[in-house]
BAMAR-412909 format. One record per residue: x, y, z of N, C-alpha, C, O, CB in turn; residue number from 1; residue in one letter. Coordinates in Angstrom, 1 decimal. Glycine has a CB too. Layout:
N
REC       nu       nv       nw      cau      cav      caw       cu       cv       cw       ou       ov       ow      cbu      cbv      cbw     n   res
REC        X        Y        Z        X        Y        Z        X        Y        Z        X        Y        Z        X        Y        Z   NUM     A
...
This chain:
181
REC       nu       nv       nw      cau      cav      caw       cu       cv       cw       ou       ov       ow      cbu      cbv      cbw     n   res
REC     77.6      5.5    -40.0     78.7      5.9    -38.8     79.4      6.8    -39.5     79.9      6.4    -40.6     79.7      4.7    -38.1     1     M
REC     79.6      8.1    -39.0     80.3      9.2    -39.4     81.9      8.7    -39.4     82.3      8.1    -38.4     80.0     10.4    -38.5     2     A
REC     82.7      9.0    -40.5     84.1      8.6    -40.4     84.7      9.4    -39.1     84.3     10.4    -38.7     84.9      9.0    -41.9     3     P
REC     85.8      8.7    -38.6     86.5      9.3    -37.6     85.7      9.5    -36.2     86.1     10.4    -35.4     86.9     10.6    -38.2     4     R
REC     84.7      8.7    -36.0     83.9      9.1    -34.8     84.4      8.3    -33.6     84.7      7.1    -33.8     82.4      8.9    -34.9     5     Q
REC     84.6      9.0    -32.5     85.0      8.5    -31.3     84.3      7.5    -30.6     83.1      7.5    -30.6     85.0      9.5    -30.6     6     K
REC     84.9      6.5    -30.1     84.5      5.4    -29.3     84.7      5.3    -27.9     85.3      6.3    -27.5     84.9      4.4    -29.9     7     T
REC     84.5      4.5    -27.1     84.5      4.7    -25.8     86.0      4.5    -25.2     86.3      4.6    -24.0     83.6      3.8    -25.3     8     K
REC     87.0      4.2    -26.5     88.3      4.5    -26.1     88.9      5.8    -26.0     90.1      5.9    -25.7     88.9      3.8    -26.8     9     L
REC     88.2      6.8    -26.2     88.4      8.0    -26.4     89.2      8.5    -27.3     89.5      9.7    -27.2     88.7      8.4    -25.4    10     G
REC     89.6      7.7    -28.4     90.3      8.0    -29.8     89.3      8.0    -30.9     88.2      7.5    -30.8     91.4      7.0    -30.1    11     I
REC     89.8      8.7    -31.9     89.0      8.5    -33.2     89.8      7.9    -34.2     91.0      8.2    -34.4     88.4      9.9    -33.8    12     A
REC     89.1      6.8    -34.9     89.8      6.0    -36.0     88.8      6.2    -37.2     87.6      6.2    -37.1     90.0      4.2    -35.6    13     V
REC     89.5      6.2    -38.3     88.6      6.2    -39.5     88.2      4.7    -39.8     89.1      3.8    -39.7     89.4      6.9    -40.8    14     D
REC     86.9      4.4    -40.1     86.7      3.0    -40.1     87.4      2.4    -41.3     87.5      1.1    -41.3     85.3      2.6    -40.1    15     P
REC     87.7      3.1    -42.2     88.8      2.5    -43.2     90.2      2.2    -42.8     90.9      1.4    -43.5     89.1      3.4    -44.2    16     L
REC     90.6      2.7    -41.7     91.9      2.6    -41.1     91.8      1.5    -39.9     92.8      1.4    -39.1     92.5      4.0    -40.5    17     E
REC     90.7      0.7    -39.7     90.8     -0.4    -38.9     91.5     -1.6    -39.3     91.2     -2.1    -40.4     89.6     -0.7    -38.7    18     I
REC     92.3     -2.0    -38.5     93.1     -3.2    -38.9     93.2     -4.2    -37.8     93.4     -3.9    -36.7     94.5     -2.8    -39.3    19     R
REC     93.0     -5.5    -38.2     93.3     -6.6    -37.2     94.6     -6.9    -36.8     94.9     -7.4    -35.7     92.8     -7.9    -37.6    20     L
REC     95.7     -6.6    -37.9     96.9     -6.5    -37.5     97.3     -5.1    -37.4     97.6     -4.5    -38.4     97.6     -7.3    -38.2    21     I
REC     97.4     -4.7    -36.3     97.8     -3.3    -35.9     99.2     -2.9    -36.3    100.1     -3.8    -36.4     97.7     -3.2    -34.4    22     T
REC     99.4     -1.6    -36.7    100.9     -1.2    -36.9    101.2     -0.4    -35.6    100.5     -0.1    -34.7    101.2     -0.2    -38.3    23     R
REC    102.7     -0.1    -35.8    103.2      0.8    -34.5    102.5      2.0    -34.5    102.4      2.5    -33.4    104.8      1.1    -34.4    24     E
REC    102.1      2.7    -35.5    101.3      4.0    -35.3    100.0      4.0    -35.0     99.6      5.0    -34.4    101.2      4.7    -36.3    25     Q
REC     99.3      3.0    -35.3     97.8      2.7    -34.7     97.6      3.1    -33.2     98.3      2.6    -32.3     97.4      1.2    -35.0    26     D
REC     96.6      3.8    -32.9     96.5      4.2    -31.5     96.0      3.2    -30.6     95.9      3.4    -29.3     95.7      5.3    -31.4    27     P
REC     95.4      1.9    -31.4     94.8      0.9    -30.5     95.6     -0.3    -30.7     96.6     -0.3    -31.5     93.4      0.5    -30.8    28     Y
REC     95.1     -1.4    -29.9     95.7     -2.7    -30.1     94.5     -3.7    -29.8     93.5     -3.3    -29.3     96.9     -3.1    -29.2    29     S
REC     94.6     -4.7    -30.1     93.7     -5.9    -29.9     94.1     -6.6    -28.6     95.2     -6.9    -28.4     93.9     -7.0    -31.1    30     W
REC     93.0     -6.9    -27.7     93.3     -8.0    -26.7     92.0     -9.1    -27.0     90.8     -8.8    -27.1     93.4     -7.4    -24.9    31     Q
REC     92.6    -10.2    -27.1     91.4    -11.5    -27.4     91.8    -12.4    -26.7     92.9    -12.5    -26.2     91.2    -12.1    -28.8    32     Y
REC     90.9    -13.3    -26.6     91.0    -14.6    -25.8     91.6    -15.8    -26.8     91.4    -15.8    -28.0     89.5    -14.9    -25.3    33     L
REC     92.5    -16.7    -26.1     93.1    -17.5    -27.3     92.2    -18.2    -28.3     92.7    -18.7    -29.3     93.9    -18.5    -26.8    34     P
REC     90.9    -18.3    -28.0     89.7    -18.9    -28.9     89.7    -18.1    -30.1     89.6    -18.6    -31.2     88.1    -18.8    -28.2    35     A
REC     89.9    -16.7    -30.0     89.6    -15.7    -31.2     91.0    -15.4    -31.9     91.1    -14.6    -32.8     88.9    -14.3    -30.7    36     A
REC     92.1    -15.9    -31.4     93.3    -15.6    -32.0     93.4    -15.9    -33.6     94.2    -15.3    -34.3     94.4    -16.4    -31.3    37     S
REC     92.8    -16.6    -33.9     92.8    -17.0    -35.6     92.3    -15.8    -36.3     92.6    -15.6    -37.5     91.8    -18.3    -36.1    38     H
REC     91.4    -15.0    -35.5     90.9    -13.7    -36.4     92.0    -12.7    -36.4     91.9    -11.7    -37.3     89.7    -12.9    -35.7    39     L
REC     93.0    -12.7    -35.7     93.9    -11.7    -35.9     95.2    -12.1    -36.4     96.2    -11.5    -36.0     94.2    -11.0    -34.7    40     F
REC     95.3    -13.1    -37.1     96.4    -13.6    -37.7     96.7    -13.3    -39.3     97.7    -13.5    -39.9     96.3    -15.1    -37.6    41     Q
REC     95.3    -12.6    -39.8     95.5    -11.9    -41.1     94.8    -10.8    -41.1     94.1    -10.6    -40.1     95.2    -12.7    -42.4    42     K
REC     94.8    -10.1    -42.2     94.3     -8.7    -42.4     92.9     -9.0    -42.6     92.5    -10.0    -43.2     95.0     -7.9    -43.6    43     N
REC     92.1     -8.0    -42.2     90.6     -8.0    -42.5     90.1     -8.1    -44.0     89.0     -8.5    -44.3     90.0     -6.6    -42.0    44     L
REC     90.9     -7.9    -44.8     90.6     -8.1    -46.3     90.9     -9.3    -46.8     90.4     -9.7    -47.9     91.3     -7.2    -47.2    45     S
REC     91.7    -10.2    -46.0     92.0    -11.5    -46.4     90.8    -12.6    -45.9     90.7    -13.7    -46.4     93.5    -11.9    -45.8    46     S
REC     90.0    -12.1    -44.9     89.1    -13.0    -44.1     87.9    -13.3    -45.1     87.6    -12.6    -46.1     88.6    -12.2    -42.7    47     H
REC     87.2    -14.3    -44.9     86.0    -14.8    -45.4     84.9    -14.1    -44.7     85.0    -13.3    -43.7     85.9    -16.4    -45.3    48     S
REC     83.6    -14.4    -45.4     82.3    -13.8    -44.8     82.1    -14.3    -43.5     81.8    -13.5    -42.5     81.0    -14.2    -45.7    49     I
REC     82.2    -15.6    -43.4     82.0    -16.4    -42.0     83.1    -15.7    -40.9     82.7    -15.6    -39.7     82.5    -18.3    -42.2    50     G
REC     84.2    -15.2    -41.2     85.2    -14.5    -40.2     84.4    -13.3    -39.8     84.3    -12.9    -38.7     86.7    -14.1    -40.8    51     A
REC     83.8    -12.6    -41.0     83.3    -11.1    -40.7     82.2    -11.4    -39.7     82.1    -10.7    -38.6     82.7    -10.2    -42.1    52     Y
REC     81.3    -12.3    -39.8     80.1    -12.6    -39.0     80.8    -13.1    -37.6     80.2    -12.8    -36.6     79.2    -13.8    -39.8    53     M
REC     81.8    -13.7    -37.7     82.4    -14.2    -36.2     82.9    -12.8    -35.5     82.7    -12.6    -34.3     83.9    -15.4    -36.3    54     E
REC     83.5    -11.9    -36.2     84.0    -10.6    -35.6     82.8     -9.9    -35.2     82.8     -9.6    -34.0     84.8     -9.6    -36.7    55     L
REC     81.8     -9.8    -35.8     80.8     -9.0    -35.7     79.9     -9.4    -34.4     79.4     -8.7    -33.5     80.0     -9.1    -37.0    56     Y
REC     79.8    -10.8    -34.4     79.2    -11.6    -33.0     80.1    -11.7    -32.0     79.5    -11.8    -30.9     78.7    -13.0    -33.3    57     R
REC     81.3    -11.6    -31.9     82.2    -11.9    -30.9     83.0    -10.5    -30.3     83.7    -10.5    -29.3     83.3    -12.9    -31.7    58     E
REC     82.8     -9.4    -30.9     83.3     -8.1    -30.4     82.7     -8.0    -29.0     81.6     -8.2    -28.7     82.8     -6.9    -31.4    59     I
REC     83.6     -7.6    -28.3     83.2     -7.2    -26.7     82.9     -8.4    -25.9     82.5     -8.4    -24.7     81.8     -6.2    -26.6    60     G
REC     83.1     -9.7    -26.6     83.1    -10.9    -25.7     84.3    -11.7    -25.7     84.8    -12.2    -24.7     82.0    -11.8    -26.0    61     S
REC     84.8    -12.0    -27.0     86.1    -12.7    -27.1     87.1    -11.8    -27.4     88.3    -12.2    -27.3     86.2    -13.7    -28.1    62     S
REC     86.8    -10.6    -27.9     88.1     -9.7    -28.0     87.5     -8.1    -27.9     86.4     -7.8    -28.1     88.9     -9.9    -29.6    63     F
REC     88.5     -7.3    -27.6     88.0     -6.0    -27.6     89.3     -5.1    -28.0     90.5     -5.5    -27.9     87.3     -5.6    -26.3    64     E
REC     89.0     -3.8    -28.4     90.0     -2.8    -28.7     90.4     -2.0    -27.6     89.5     -1.7    -26.9     89.7     -1.8    -29.8    65     A
REC     91.6     -1.7    -27.3     92.1     -0.9    -26.1     93.0      0.0    -26.6     93.8     -0.4    -27.4     92.8     -1.7    -25.0    66     V
REC     93.0      1.3    -26.2     94.1      2.0    -26.5     95.4      1.8    -26.1     95.7      1.5    -25.0     93.8      2.8    -26.2    67     A
REC     96.3      2.2    -27.2     97.7      1.7    -26.9     98.4      2.5    -25.6     99.1      1.9    -24.8     98.8      1.8    -28.3    68     K
REC     98.0      3.7    -25.4     98.6      4.5    -24.2     98.0      3.8    -22.8     98.7      3.8    -21.7     98.1      6.1    -24.3    69     E
REC     97.0      3.2    -22.9     96.6      2.8    -21.6     97.0      1.4    -21.5     96.9      0.9    -20.3     95.0      2.9    -21.3    70     H
REC     97.5      0.6    -22.4     98.1     -0.7    -22.3     99.4     -0.6    -21.5     99.8     -1.5    -20.8     98.4     -1.4    -23.8    71     M
REC    100.1      0.5    -21.6    101.3      0.7    -21.0    101.3      1.6    -19.7    102.1      1.5    -18.9    102.2      1.3    -21.9    72     F
REC    100.3      2.5    -19.6    100.2      3.4    -18.5     99.7      2.7    -17.2    100.2      2.8    -16.1     99.4      4.6    -18.9    73     L
REC     98.5      2.1    -17.5     97.8      1.6    -16.5     97.6     -0.1    -16.7     97.7     -0.7    -17.7     96.3      2.4    -16.5    74     T
REC     97.3     -0.6    -15.2     97.2     -2.1    -15.6     96.0     -2.3    -16.2     95.1     -1.5    -16.1     97.2     -3.2    -14.5    75     R
REC     95.9     -3.4    -17.0     94.8     -3.7    -17.8     93.9     -4.5    -17.2     93.9     -5.7    -17.5     95.0     -4.2    -19.0    76     P
REC     93.1     -3.9    -16.3     92.2     -4.5    -15.3     91.0     -5.0    -16.1     90.2     -6.0    -15.7     91.7     -3.5    -14.1    77     A
REC     90.7     -4.4    -17.4     89.5     -4.8    -17.9     90.0     -5.9    -19.2     89.1     -6.1    -20.1     88.5     -3.4    -18.4    78     A
REC     91.1     -6.4    -19.3     91.4     -7.3    -20.3     90.6     -8.7    -20.0     89.9     -8.9    -19.0     92.9     -7.4    -20.4    79     N
REC     90.7     -9.5    -20.9     90.0    -10.5    -20.8     90.4    -11.8    -20.0     89.7    -12.6    -19.5     89.9    -10.7    -22.0    80     F
REC     91.7    -11.7    -20.0     92.3    -12.7    -18.9     91.9    -12.4    -17.4     91.5    -13.2    -16.6     93.9    -12.6    -18.9    81     T
REC     92.1    -11.0    -17.2     91.7    -10.7    -15.8     90.1    -10.7    -15.4     89.7    -10.9    -14.2     92.2     -9.3    -15.6    82     D
REC     89.5    -10.6    -16.6     88.0    -10.6    -16.6     87.5    -12.1    -16.2     86.6    -12.3    -15.4     87.3    -10.1    -18.0    83     K
REC     88.3    -13.2    -16.8     88.0    -14.5    -16.7     88.4    -14.8    -15.3     87.7    -15.5    -14.6     88.5    -15.3    -17.8    84     I
REC     89.4    -14.4    -14.9     90.1    -14.8    -13.7     88.9    -14.2    -12.5     88.4    -14.8    -11.6     91.7    -14.0    -13.5    85     T
REC     88.6    -13.1    -12.9     87.4    -12.5    -11.8     86.2    -13.3    -11.8     85.6    -13.7    -10.8     86.8    -10.8    -12.2    86     Q
REC     85.7    -13.6    -13.2     84.5    -14.3    -13.3     84.7    -15.6    -12.6     83.8    -16.1    -11.9     84.2    -14.4    -14.8    87     L
REC     85.8    -16.3    -12.8     86.0    -17.6    -12.3     85.8    -17.5    -10.7     85.1    -18.3    -10.1     87.4    -18.3    -12.8    88     E
REC     86.6    -16.5    -10.1     86.4    -16.3     -8.8     85.3    -16.0     -8.2     85.2    -16.4     -7.1     87.0    -15.5     -8.4    89     A
REC     84.2    -15.3     -8.9     82.9    -15.1     -8.7     82.2    -16.4     -8.8     81.4    -16.7     -7.9     82.5    -14.1     -9.5    90     E
REC     82.3    -17.1     -9.8     81.8    -18.3    -10.0     82.0    -19.5     -8.8     81.2    -20.2     -8.3     82.4    -18.7    -11.2    91     N
REC     83.4    -19.4     -8.5     83.6    -20.2     -7.2     82.9    -19.9     -6.1     82.4    -20.8     -5.3     84.9    -20.1     -6.7    92     L
REC     82.9    -18.7     -5.9     82.3    -18.0     -4.7     80.6    -18.6     -4.7     80.1    -19.0     -3.7     82.4    -16.1     -4.9    93     S
REC     80.1    -18.4     -5.8     78.8    -18.9     -6.0     78.4    -20.3     -5.9     77.4    -20.7     -5.4     78.3    -18.5     -7.3    94     L
REC     79.5    -21.1     -6.3     79.2    -22.5     -6.2     79.4    -22.7     -4.9     78.6    -23.6     -4.4     80.1    -23.3     -7.1    95     V
REC     80.2    -22.1     -4.0     80.4    -22.5     -2.7     79.3    -22.0     -2.0     78.9    -22.8     -1.1     81.7    -22.0     -2.2    96     I
REC     78.7    -20.9     -2.3     77.4    -20.5     -1.7     76.2    -21.4     -2.2     75.3    -21.6     -1.4     77.1    -19.1     -2.1    97     E
REC     76.2    -21.8     -3.4     75.1    -22.8     -3.8     75.3    -24.0     -2.8     74.3    -24.4     -2.2     75.2    -23.3     -5.3    98     L
REC     76.6    -24.5     -2.7     76.6    -25.9     -1.9     76.1    -25.7     -0.7     75.2    -26.5     -0.2     78.0    -26.5     -1.8    99     N
REC     76.6    -24.4      0.2     76.1    -24.2      1.5     74.5    -24.4      1.6     73.9    -25.2      2.4     76.5    -22.7      2.0   100     K
REC     73.9    -23.5      0.5     72.3    -23.5      0.4     71.9    -24.9      0.2     71.0    -25.3      0.9     71.8    -22.7     -1.0   101     C
REC     72.6    -25.7     -0.7     72.1    -27.2     -0.8     72.3    -28.0      0.4     71.5    -29.0      0.7     72.8    -28.0     -1.8   102     K
REC     73.2    -27.7      1.1     73.5    -28.4      2.4     72.3    -28.1      3.4     71.5    -28.9      3.7     75.0    -27.7      3.1   103     N
REC     72.3    -26.8      3.6     71.1    -26.3      4.6     69.6    -26.8      4.1     68.8    -27.1      4.9     71.1    -24.6      4.6   104     T
REC     69.4    -26.8      3.0     68.3    -27.3      2.3     68.0    -28.7      2.8     67.0    -29.1      3.3     68.6    -27.2      0.9   105     A
REC     69.2    -29.7      2.5     69.0    -30.9      2.7     68.9    -31.3      4.4     68.2    -32.2      4.8     70.2    -31.6      2.0   106     E
REC     69.6    -30.4      5.2     69.4    -30.4      6.6     68.1    -30.1      7.0     67.4    -30.9      7.8     70.2    -29.5      7.2   107     I
REC     67.5    -28.9      6.4     66.0    -28.7      6.7     65.1    -29.7      6.2     64.0    -30.0      6.8     65.4    -27.5      6.0   108     E
REC     65.6    -30.3      5.2     64.5    -31.4      4.7     64.4    -32.5      5.5     63.3    -32.9      5.9     64.8    -31.9      3.3   109     L
REC     65.7    -33.0      6.0     65.7    -34.0      7.0     65.0    -33.7      8.3     64.2    -34.5      8.8     66.9    -34.3      7.4   110     T
REC     65.2    -32.5      8.7     64.4    -32.1     10.0     62.9    -32.1      9.8     62.1    -32.5     10.6     64.9    -30.4     10.5   111     K
REC     62.6    -31.7      8.6     61.2    -31.8      8.2     60.5    -33.2      8.2     59.5    -33.4      8.7     61.1    -31.3      6.8   112     K
REC     61.3    -34.1      7.5     60.8    -35.3      7.6     60.9    -36.1      8.9     60.2    -37.1      9.1     61.4    -36.0      6.8   113     K
REC     61.7    -35.6      9.6     61.9    -36.2     11.1     60.6    -35.7     11.9     59.8    -36.5     12.5     63.5    -35.7     12.1   114     E
REC     60.3    -34.4     11.8     59.1    -33.7     12.4     57.9    -34.3     11.9     57.0    -34.6     12.6     58.9    -32.3     12.2   115     A
REC     57.8    -34.5     10.6     56.5    -35.2      9.9     56.5    -36.8     10.8     55.4    -37.3     11.2     56.7    -35.4      7.9   116     E
REC     57.5    -37.3     10.9     57.4    -38.7     11.3     57.1    -38.5     12.9     56.4    -39.4     13.4     58.7    -39.6     11.0   117     E
REC     57.4    -37.7     13.4     57.0    -37.6     14.7     55.5    -37.2     15.1     54.8    -37.6     16.0     57.9    -36.6     15.3   118     V
REC     55.2    -36.3     14.2     53.8    -35.7     14.2     52.9    -37.0     13.8     51.9    -37.2     14.5     53.7    -34.4     13.1   119     A
REC     53.3    -37.9     12.8     52.6    -38.9     12.4     52.5    -39.9     13.7     51.4    -40.3     14.0     53.3    -39.4     11.2   120     K
REC     53.6    -40.3     14.3     53.6    -41.0     15.6     52.7    -40.5     16.7     52.1    -41.3     17.4     54.9    -41.2     16.1   121     Q
REC     52.7    -39.2     16.8     51.8    -38.8     17.9     50.4    -38.6     17.4     49.6    -38.3     18.3     52.3    -37.4     18.5   122     A
REC     50.0    -38.8     16.1     48.7    -38.5     15.8     48.3    -40.2     15.9     47.2    -40.4     16.4     48.4    -37.7     14.2   123     K
REC     48.9    -41.0     15.6     48.7    -42.5     15.8     48.5    -42.8     17.4     47.5    -43.3     17.8     49.9    -43.4     15.2   124     T
REC     49.5    -42.4     18.2     49.3    -42.5     19.6     48.0    -41.6     20.0     47.4    -42.2     20.9     50.5    -42.2     20.3   125     M
REC     47.6    -40.6     19.6     46.5    -39.9     20.0     45.2    -40.6     19.6     44.2    -40.5     20.3     46.7    -38.7     19.5   126     L
REC     45.3    -41.3     18.4     44.1    -42.2     18.1     44.0    -43.2     18.9     42.9    -43.4     19.4     44.1    -42.8     16.8   127     H
REC     45.0    -43.9     19.3     45.0    -45.3     20.1     44.4    -44.7     21.4     43.4    -45.1     21.8     46.6    -46.1     20.3   128     T
REC     45.2    -43.6     22.0     44.5    -43.2     23.2     42.9    -42.8     23.3     42.1    -43.0     24.2     45.3    -42.0     23.6   129     V
REC     42.7    -42.3     22.1     41.2    -41.9     22.0     40.5    -43.4     21.9     39.6    -43.6     22.7     40.8    -40.9     20.5   130     D
REC     40.7    -44.1     21.2     40.0    -45.6     21.1     40.0    -46.0     22.6     38.9    -46.3     23.0     40.8    -46.8     20.1   131     L
REC     40.9    -46.2     23.4     41.0    -46.5     24.7     40.2    -45.7     25.5     39.7    -46.3     26.5     42.2    -46.4     25.0   132     E
REC     40.0    -44.6     25.2     39.2    -43.8     26.2     37.7    -44.0     26.0     36.8    -43.9     26.8     39.6    -42.2     26.1   133     N
REC     37.6    -44.2     24.8     36.2    -44.7     24.3     35.6    -45.9     25.0     34.5    -46.0     25.6     36.2    -45.0     22.8   134     Q
REC     36.7    -46.9     24.9     36.7    -48.5     25.6     36.3    -48.0     27.1     35.3    -48.4     27.6     38.3    -49.4     25.5   135     C
REC     37.0    -47.2     27.8     36.7    -47.0     29.1     35.7    -46.4     29.5     35.0    -46.8     30.5     37.5    -46.4     29.6   136     L
REC     35.3    -45.4     28.7     33.9    -44.7     29.0     32.7    -45.7     28.7     31.6    -45.6     29.3     33.8    -43.3     27.9   137     K
REC     32.7    -46.7     27.7     31.8    -47.9     27.7     31.9    -48.8     28.9     30.9    -49.4     29.3     32.0    -48.8     26.4   138     K
REC     33.1    -48.9     29.5     33.2    -49.7     30.6     32.5    -49.2     31.9     31.8    -49.8     32.7     34.5    -50.0     30.8   139     D
REC     33.0    -47.9     31.9     32.5    -47.0     32.8     30.9    -46.9     32.9     30.4    -46.8     34.0     33.1    -45.8     32.4   140     N
REC     30.1    -46.9     31.7     28.9    -46.9     31.6     28.3    -48.1     32.0     27.2    -48.1     32.6     28.7    -46.5     30.5   141     Q
REC     28.9    -49.1     31.8     28.6    -50.4     32.0     28.5    -50.6     33.5     27.5    -51.0     34.0     29.6    -51.2     31.2   142     K
REC     29.7    -50.2     34.3     29.8    -50.3     35.6     28.9    -49.4     36.4     28.7    -49.8     37.6     30.9    -50.1     36.0   143     W
REC     28.5    -48.2     35.9     27.4    -47.4     36.4     26.2    -48.1     36.4     25.6    -48.1     37.4     27.3    -46.1     35.8   144     I
REC     25.8    -48.6     35.3     24.6    -49.5     35.3     24.7    -50.6     36.2     23.7    -50.8     36.9     24.4    -50.1     34.0   145     S
REC     25.7    -51.2     36.4     25.8    -52.3     37.4     25.5    -51.9     38.7     24.8    -52.4     39.5     26.9    -52.9     37.4   146     V
REC     26.4    -50.7     38.9     26.1    -50.2     40.5     24.8    -49.7     40.5     24.3    -49.9     41.6     27.1    -49.1     41.0   147     A
REC     24.1    -49.0     39.4     22.8    -48.5     39.8     22.0    -49.7     39.8     21.1    -49.6     40.7     22.2    -47.5     38.9   148     E
REC     22.1    -50.8     39.1     21.0    -51.9     39.4     21.4    -52.5     40.9     20.5    -52.9     41.7     21.0    -53.2     38.1   149     D
REC     22.8    -52.6     41.3     22.9    -52.9     42.8     22.2    -52.0     43.8     21.5    -52.4     44.7     24.2    -52.8     43.1   150     F
REC     22.4    -50.6     43.3     21.6    -49.7     44.5     20.2    -50.0     44.5     19.6    -50.1     45.6     21.7    -48.0     44.2   151     R
REC     19.6    -50.2     43.4     18.1    -50.4     43.2     17.9    -51.8     43.9     16.9    -51.9     44.6     17.7    -50.4     41.7   152     A
REC     18.6    -52.7     43.7     18.2    -53.9     44.4     18.6    -54.1     46.0     18.1    -54.9     46.8     19.0    -55.0     43.6   153     K
REC     19.5    -53.1     46.3     19.9    -52.9     47.7     18.6    -52.2     48.4     18.2    -52.4     49.5     21.4    -52.1     47.7   154     S
REC     18.2    -51.0     47.5     17.2    -50.3     48.2     15.9    -51.1     48.3     15.1    -50.9     49.2     17.0    -49.0     47.6   155     A
REC     15.7    -52.2     47.3     14.6    -53.1     47.4     14.7    -54.0     48.7     13.7    -54.2     49.5     14.6    -54.1     46.2   156     H
REC     15.9    -54.6     48.8     16.3    -55.4     49.9     16.1    -54.6     51.4     15.6    -55.1     52.4     17.9    -55.8     49.6   157     S
REC     16.5    -53.5     51.3     16.1    -52.7     52.6     14.6    -52.7     52.8     14.2    -52.8     54.0     16.7    -51.2     52.6   158     Y
REC     13.8    -52.5     51.9     12.3    -52.3     52.0     12.0    -53.8     52.4     11.2    -54.0     53.3     11.4    -51.7     50.5   159     L
REC     12.4    -54.8     52.0     11.9    -56.1     52.4     12.3    -56.3     53.8     11.6    -56.8     54.7     12.4    -57.4     51.4   160     I
REC     13.5    -55.9     54.0     14.2    -56.1     55.7     13.2    -55.4     56.6     12.8    -55.8     57.6     15.8    -55.2     56.0   161     V
REC     12.8    -54.1     55.9     12.1    -53.3     57.0     10.8    -53.9     57.0     10.2    -53.9     58.1     12.0    -51.7     56.8   162     D
REC     10.1    -54.3     55.9      8.8    -55.1     56.0      8.9    -56.3     56.9      8.0    -56.4     57.6      8.2    -55.6     54.6   163     E
REC     10.0    -57.2     56.9     10.2    -58.1     57.6     10.3    -58.0     59.2      9.7    -58.7     60.1     11.2    -58.6     57.0   164     A
REC     10.9    -57.1     59.3     11.3    -56.4     60.7      9.9    -55.9     61.3      9.6    -56.3     62.4     12.4    -55.0     60.5   165     S
REC      9.1    -55.2     60.7      7.6    -54.8     61.0      7.1    -56.3     61.4      6.7    -56.5     62.5      6.7    -54.1     59.5   166     L
REC      7.1    -57.1     60.5      6.4    -58.4     60.7      7.0    -59.1     62.0      6.2    -59.7     62.8      6.6    -59.4     59.3   167     I
REC      8.1    -59.1     62.1      8.7    -59.8     63.4      8.3    -58.9     64.7      8.0    -59.5     65.7     10.3    -59.9     63.2   168     L
REC      8.3    -57.6     64.6      7.8    -56.9     65.7      6.5    -57.3     66.1      6.2    -57.5     67.3      7.8    -55.5     65.5   169     D
REC      5.6    -57.4     64.9      4.0    -57.9     65.6      4.1    -59.2     65.9      3.3    -59.7     66.7      2.5    -57.7     64.4   170     K
REC      4.9    -59.9     65.5      5.0    -61.3     66.0      5.5    -61.2     67.3      4.9    -61.9     68.1      6.0    -62.2     65.2   171     L
REC      6.3    -60.6     67.6      6.9    -60.5     69.1      5.9    -59.9     70.2      5.6    -60.2     71.3      8.2    -59.6     69.1   172     R
REC      5.3    -58.9     69.4      4.2    -58.4     70.2      3.0    -59.4     70.4      2.3    -59.2     71.4      3.6    -57.1     69.6   173     S
REC      2.8    -60.2     69.7      1.6    -61.2     69.9      2.3    -62.3     70.6      1.6    -63.0     71.3      0.8    -61.7     68.3   174     S
REC      3.5    -62.6     70.6      4.2    -63.7     71.2      4.0    -63.7     72.8      3.7    -64.8     73.3      5.6    -63.6     70.9   175     L
REC      4.1    -62.7     73.6      3.7    -62.8     75.0      2.2    -63.2     75.3      1.9    -63.8     76.2      4.0    -61.5     75.6   176     P
REC      1.5    -62.7     74.4     -0.2    -63.2     74.6     -0.2    -64.6     74.5     -1.1    -65.2     75.2     -1.2    -62.6     73.2   177     S
REC      0.6    -65.3     73.7      0.5    -66.7     73.5      1.3    -67.2     74.8      0.7    -68.2     75.4      1.1    -67.1     72.0   178     I
REC      2.1    -66.9     75.2      3.0    -67.2     76.6      1.8    -67.4     77.7      1.7    -68.4     78.5      4.2    -65.7     77.1   179     H
REC      1.1    -66.4     77.8      0.3    -66.2     78.9     -0.8    -67.4     78.9     -1.2    -67.9     79.9     -0.4    -64.7     78.7   180     K
REC     -1.1    -67.7     77.9     -2.2    -68.6     77.8     -1.9    -70.3     78.3     -2.8    -71.1     78.3     -2.7    -68.6     76.2   181     I
């Protein structure tokens, strides 16, 4: 990295001039979360390797450099406290939305279960009606057979009656000749 390279702050700082405890004349200051405050209690040269690793890992998430002129001229909208507040508000909004989705899903699941139960009952009822229909068809076939049998016997009876009637007519016609004797 070239010395005095400009960063996103728009200021040039020689890497050898970067301090954790800033001076009055430094063009930047640090904004950090309370959890990272221990890193800014002593000079960079007084820290251990573990602290250097933590600084490297946490820059931009637990702390950041801000230009001093922006600290006084503009509202620090990008500082960590505001960012945390914003993220907490977004999180709350997402939790509320998630709960609405969960409630909707529970209602839909209940409706689905109720619909499945109604469908199951309708299927059972349809099966019962189908069985009753089959029984009625068998009964109907039986009564059709009985009626057919009666019709056949009735037709046979008419034939017998017709034959008997013919015999009676013949007997009647022969009766007057018997009376005459």
